[in-house]
Phi, psi and omega in degrees: 000131179275161183301318183293344180273347181275166179296317179296320178295322178296316177297316182297308186284331183264341184235302186289318180298313177299322178294322179295316180297317180296319178297318178295322177295319178295321178295314180298320179296318180293326179288336179285333182281148175293148180297133180291135178270150176280129176266135184263145172250178185297326187273000183285163183286335185281127176269128183298334180264007186302310182294323177298311181295321179296314182296318183270009176075023181260357182283128178248113180298151181297335184297336179258034184293193184299124181240038180297320179250135176292146179288164177302327178290323176295321178296320178299317179295317180295321178294317180294323178293318178296320178296320180293319182285336182282342181264119176289142179089189183271134176224103183295320182296315179294321178295322176297318178297320179297313181297322179295317180295317177297319180295316178299317180295317181294323176298317180295321178294321177296319177297317177298317180297319179297314180298319180295317177295322178295317178297318180297316180296320179294321178296321178298316181296311181297318181295330180285338182250002181269154176287129180296146183286323179211149178299139181243135176224125176069024177085357178236136179294142179301143178089008180253000000 
């Protein structure tokens, strides 16, 4: 008895084989089409000029944002420093408070730098897979 004559062979050739062929045809069809690009809206994280700014050195990471007002951690460090400098002689307790305030501020700065780097890397990824908004030639958008 041949395989195609068995019940299992009948299931394979009449049911499984046609589904397998159809799945392979769908895969081949999908591979022939160009990959769909992500279209960006105004509220998306990707900036259309991000790669241009990054390439020409115009990108400013968020970690170096507006510093008009000192952060609460910076104020804690300044207060601990002022208290330490106001006491003549050695004061271990004040110096410990100063070191603790500096350590908290430095930890927060490292966390901000990590988040900023992560956002920049994600923007690079998104910019690489998004459909460009306008053709660019020579670093200047066409028509300008």
